[in-house]
C-alpha positions in Angstrom: 33.5 62.1 126.7 34.3 58.6 127.8 32.8 57.0 130.8 34.8 54.9 133.3 32.7 52.1 134.9 33.9 51.0 138.4 33.0 47.8 140.1 32.3 47.7 143.8 35.4 48.3 146.0 37.3 49.4 142.7 39.1 52.7 142.6 40.2 54.3 139.4 43.4 56.3 139.7 44.7 58.6 137.0 47.8 60.5 136.4 49.7 62.4 133.6 52.4 60.2 132.0 56.0 61.3 132.9 57.2 60.3 129.5 55.3 63.0 127.6 52.8 60.6 126.0 49.3 61.5 125.4 46.4 61.9 127.7 46.0 60.2 131.1 47.0 56.8 132.1 44.4 54.9 134.2 44.7 51.8 136.3 42.3 50.2 138.7 42.9 48.7 142.2 40.4 46.8 144.3 40.1 46.0 148.0 42.1 42.8 147.4 45.8 43.4 147.6 46.4 40.8 144.9 47.4 38.2 147.4 49.3 40.6 149.7 48.0 40.4 153.3 49.4 41.9 156.5 48.4 38.7 158.4 50.8 36.6 156.4 53.8 38.7 157.3 56.5 37.4 159.5 56.9 39.9 162.3 60.6 40.7 161.8 61.4 44.1 160.4 62.6 42.9 156.9 59.3 41.0 156.3 57.2 43.9 157.4 59.1 46.3 155.1 58.5 43.7 152.2 54.8 43.4 152.9 54.5 47.2 153.2 56.2 47.6 149.8 54.0 45.0 148.2 50.9 46.6 149.6 52.1 50.0 148.3 52.3 48.6 144.8 49.1 46.5 145.0 47.0 49.3 146.3 48.0 51.6 143.4 50.4 54.0 145.2 53.3 53.0 143.0 51.6 54.1 139.7 52.1 57.7 140.8 54.8 57.5 143.5 57.1 55.0 141.7 57.7 51.2 142.2 60.1 52.0 145.1 58.5 55.3 146.2 61.1 57.2 144.3 58.5 59.7 143.0 57.6 60.7 139.5 56.6 63.8 137.3 53.1 63.6 138.9 53.8 62.7 142.5 56.5 63.3 145.1 58.9 60.6 146.5 57.6 59.0 149.7 60.9 59.1 151.7 60.8 61.8 154.4 57.1 61.9 155.0 55.9 61.4 158.6 53.3 58.8 159.7 50.8 61.7 160.3 51.5 63.2 156.9 50.9 59.9 155.1 47.7 59.1 157.1 46.3 62.6 156.4 47.2 62.5 152.7 45.6 58.9 152.2 42.4 59.6 154.0 41.9 63.4 153.2 44.2 64.3 150.4 45.2 67.7 149.1 45.5 68.5 145.4 44.6 65.9 142.9 45.4 62.6 144.8 42.2 60.5 145.3 41.2 59.5 148.8 41.4 55.9 150.0 38.8 54.8 152.4 39.3 52.1 155.2 37.4 49.7 152.9 40.0 50.2 150.1 43.1 50.4 152.3 42.5 49.2 155.9 44.2 50.8 158.9 46.4 47.7 159.3 47.5 47.8 155.7 48.2 51.5 155.9 50.3 51.0 158.9 52.4 48.5 157.0 52.8 50.9 154.0 53.9 53.7 156.5 56.4 51.1 158.0 57.8 50.7 154.4 58.0 54.5 153.9 59.8 54.9 157.2 62.4 52.4 156.0 63.3 54.5 153.0 66.2 56.8 153.0 65.4 60.5 152.2 67.4 61.7 149.3 66.7 65.5 149.2 63.0 65.5 149.9 63.1 69.2 149.1 62.5 71.9 146.6 63.6 70.2 143.3 61.5 67.2 144.2 58.5 69.4 145.0 58.8 71.1 141.6 58.8 67.8 139.8 55.9 66.6 141.8 53.7 69.6 141.3 54.3 69.8 137.5 51.6 67.2 136.8 49.2 69.0 139.0 49.8 72.3 137.2 49.6 70.7 133.7 46.3 68.9 134.6 44.7 72.0 136.0 45.6 74.1 132.9 43.7 71.5 130.9 40.6 71.9 133.1 40.9 75.7 132.9 41.2 75.7 129.1 38.1 73.5 128.9 36.1 75.7 131.3 37.1 78.8 129.4 35.9 77.1 126.1 32.6 76.2 127.7 32.3 79.9 128.9 33.1 81.0 125.4 36.2 82.9 126.5 38.5 81.8 123.6 41.4 84.2 124.8 41.6 82.5 128.1 41.5 79.0 126.6 44.4 79.9 124.2 46.2 81.3 127.1 46.0 78.0 129.1 46.9 75.8 126.2 50.0 77.9 125.6 51.0 77.3 129.2 50.7 73.6 128.7 52.8 73.6 125.6 55.5 75.6 127.5 55.4 73.1 130.4 55.6 69.8 128.5 58.6 68.2 127.0 58.8 67.1 123.4 56.4 64.2 122.8 53.0 63.3 121.6 51.2 65.0 124.4 52.8 68.3 123.5 52.2 67.7 119.8 48.5 67.2 120.6 48.4 70.4 122.6 50.0 72.2 119.7 47.4 70.9 117.3 44.7 72.1 119.7 46.5 75.6 119.9 46.2 75.7 116.1 42.5 74.8 116.2 41.8 77.6 118.6 43.7 80.1 116.5 41.4 79.4 113.6 38.3 79.3 115.8 37.9 75.7 115.5 36.3 75.5 119.0 34.4 72.2 118.7 37.3 70.1 117.8 39.6 71.7 120.4 37.1 71.1 123.2 36.5 67.6 122.2 40.2 66.8 122.1 40.8 68.3 125.5 37.8 66.2 126.8 39.3 63.1 125.4 42.6 63.8 127.1 40.8 64.2 130.4 38.6 61.1 129.9 38.2 59.2 133.2 39.5 62.1 135.3 36.9 63.6 137.8 36.4 67.2 137.2 37.4 69.4 140.1 34.5 70.9 141.9 35.7 74.4 141.4 34.8 77.4 139.2 37.3 78.9 136.9 38.1 81.6 139.3 38.7 79.0 142.1 40.9 77.0 139.7 43.1 80.1 139.4 43.4 80.2 143.2 44.2 76.5 143.3 47.0 77.2 140.6 48.4 80.0 142.9 48.6 77.6 145.8 50.5 75.0 143.7 52.9 77.7 142.5 53.4 78.8 146.2 54.3 75.2 147.0 57.3 75.4 144.8 58.0 79.1 145.6 56.8 80.3 142.2 56.0 83.8 143.3 55.4 85.3 139.8 53.0 82.4 138.7 51.2 82.8 142.0 50.6 86.5 141.4 49.6 85.8 137.7 46.9 83.4 138.8 45.6 85.6 141.7 45.4 88.5 139.2 43.3 86.3 137.0 41.0 85.4 139.9 40.6 89.1 140.6 39.5 89.8 137.1 36.8 87.0 137.4 35.2 87.9 140.7 33.0 90.7 142.2 34.1 93.6 144.4 34.6 92.0 147.8 36.6 89.0 146.6 38.4 91.3 144.1 39.5 93.5 147.1 40.8 90.5 149.0 42.7 89.4 145.8 44.4 92.8 145.7 45.4 92.3 149.3 47.0 88.9 148.4 48.8 90.4 145.5 50.2 93.1 147.9 51.4 90.3 150.2 53.0 88.5 147.4 54.7 91.7 146.4 56.1 91.9 150.0 57.2 88.2 149.7 55.0 87.3 152.5 54.3 83.9 151.1 52.9 82.3 154.3 50.2 84.9 154.8 49.4 84.9 151.1 48.9 81.2 151.2 46.7 81.5 154.3 44.5 84.2 152.5 44.2 82.0 149.4 43.2 78.9 151.4 40.6 81.1 153.2 39.0 82.2 149.9 39.0 78.5 148.8 37.4 77.5 152.1 40.3 75.3 153.1 41.9 74.8 156.5 45.2 76.5 156.8 48.0 74.3 158.3 50.0 76.5 160.6 
């Protein structure tokens, strides 16, 4: 597996390409905003917005959220997010976004970025956008789950996750590589398949989750876009991997999903993951 070396104050940010190309793209940002400083901004609104935009790009936000905050296949558009939401996500992010410390993005710089986000017009910050944003999270997590299944010598589960990836991706090199991995697994060529998946995940920090917890995380992602069937599918996988008490709780969550009580189901899943539930 490749090693990514980071210099002091440097952050490596990774994401799945939205053009269907292979692997992860990686870029680095450091604590310098490449000549962009809040102190140099004129205090009129137009200049503040410009500085906020420049900081948003220089600090690495644009690589996932788009050059103008329009969103991408791996991250949502920025318009429509409140100051509190942005601050919480930057400092203590959910899902796969990396956290940015005050050393990497100061509070003053973050305020300027928030000012820029506030200037954007929301264009349907809603369901379709959420689906697009969560796709990259779903695809990445299936890669990790396939890899974990291979390491646990559970070939059937690995094939299952690779099949999901192939279904989710559009035509392109990334999908072609996953189809090649699928063929390797079908002829029991485990070593090459595992190596290929590791190469595609090179530079990406592994989630500190077990295979069972990854299924719960996938269920949460599915619920975020109202993917009821997918959420149930992953909770059922979780139930098959855990012991009696947690399996019983999983059965209760499946029952909640059957009743379309998505809010309570999400609450129960987050408790199992040890996450705080936002009411």
